[in-house]
C-alpha angles and dihedrals in degrees: 000000000000111000099209125198121298114260138181116254090252089066096054115117128219109260095033108148115252114209136195127231089273091056094251114142108233098174147328131268113267098173145326123248113216140152122285092266095050093241105108124052114217097177144291138269111230125198108226135168087262095052133265115341133189122234114190119225091246088065093054112093099180144339125220138173089267108033148011107230117208131193090221122118119234088255092053092051089059091055102047117136117263111254125226113257122240125353104332117202092213095046093126091058091044093052091049092051092045094051103034107014089237134095116256123272112255 
């Protein structure tokens, strides 16, 4: 597998393969979820055979021009939370619940 050059999350392209710790591709990048200013990555939405799934930023090891590398095991990739489809007005609350199990601080 070609490593590619490291990139910031803002340079990732839709359709970039997303791989597990073992190197197995489990989906492709649909979109990134960041703050309103585009400065803080919260996670990514991955298109999988089971539908859109959310991968939190803490599970992303590195991003390159060719792949998004995750620290997740193959088993963990099969149990990722389903992501909301489209632009979701309550996405901040959803991300907070998905990553911490709690609603966001206001």
